[in-house]
C-alpha positions in Angstrom: 91.2 70.8 96.8 89.1 72.3 99.6 89.7 75.9 100.5 90.3 75.2 104.2 92.8 72.5 103.4 94.7 74.7 101.0 94.7 77.5 103.5 96.2 75.2 106.2 98.8 73.9 103.8 99.7 77.5 102.9 100.0 78.7 106.5 102.0 75.6 107.6 104.3 75.9 104.6 104.9 79.6 105.2 105.9 78.8 108.7 108.2 76.1 107.6 109.8 78.5 105.0 110.4 81.1 107.8 111.7 78.6 110.3 113.9 76.9 107.7 115.4 80.3 106.6 116.1 81.4 110.2 117.6 78.0 111.2 119.8 77.9 108.1 121.7 80.9 109.5 122.6 78.8 112.5 124.0 76.1 110.2 121.4 73.5 111.4 121.7 70.5 109.0 118.0 70.0 108.6 117.1 73.6 107.9 117.2 73.2 104.1 114.8 70.3 104.3 112.3 72.4 106.3 112.7 75.2 103.8 112.2 72.9 100.8 109.1 71.3 102.3 107.7 74.7 103.0 108.5 76.0 99.6 106.9 73.0 97.9 103.8 73.5 100.0 103.5 77.1 99.1 104.0 76.3 95.5 101.4 73.5 95.6 98.9 75.8 97.3 99.4 78.4 94.5 99.1 75.8 91.8 95.8 74.4 93.1 93.9 77.7 93.1 91.0 77.5 90.7 91.2 80.1 87.9 87.8 79.5 86.2 86.1 82.9 86.3 88.7 85.5 87.2 89.6 88.5 85.2 92.9 89.1 83.4 94.5 91.1 86.2 93.9 88.4 88.9 95.2 85.7 86.5 98.3 87.8 86.0 98.7 88.1 89.8 98.2 84.4 90.1 101.0 83.7 87.6 103.3 86.0 89.6 102.5 84.0 92.7 103.4 80.8 90.9 106.7 82.4 89.9 107.3 83.3 93.5 106.7 79.7 94.5 109.2 78.5 91.9 111.7 81.1 93.2 111.4 79.6 96.7 112.1 76.2 95.3 115.2 77.5 93.5 116.2 79.1 96.8 116.0 75.7 98.5 118.2 74.2 95.8 120.8 76.8 96.5 120.5 76.1 100.3 121.3 72.4 99.6 124.3 73.4 97.6 125.6 75.6 100.4 125.5 78.7 98.2 124.3 82.2 99.2 122.2 82.8 96.1 119.2 81.5 98.1 118.9 84.9 99.8 118.1 87.0 96.6 115.8 84.2 95.4 113.9 84.3 98.6 113.9 88.1 98.6 112.4 88.1 95.0 109.8 85.7 96.1 108.9 87.7 99.2 108.7 91.0 97.2 106.4 89.4 94.6 104.1 87.9 97.2 104.0 91.3 99.0 103.1 93.1 95.8 100.4 90.6 94.8 98.8 90.5 98.2 98.4 94.3 98.2 97.2 94.5 94.6 94.8 91.6 94.9 93.4 93.0 98.1 92.5 96.2 96.3 90.7 94.2 93.6 88.3 92.3 95.9 
């Protein structure tokens, strides 16, 4: 997948995750769908990153990002079931993404 396409998918998906989480608080019925599409897009953008010639540390950070994407998908499942466990799942995903963004930035 082209880098520009993956970047646009990631940015749009991140916005959908944010909007879906904010609108879920207002009990809008389509908010879990927005969140789920955004979580799927974020996960797909992480899964399509090529890992051919990266060192061990960047591959580990990439695996953490994939785990964060899966945590967002689990959060969307909890949203559809009207359970509040989606909040810690999203918090875990956000903290992992924050950690990996700062550590990966130092590596480049």
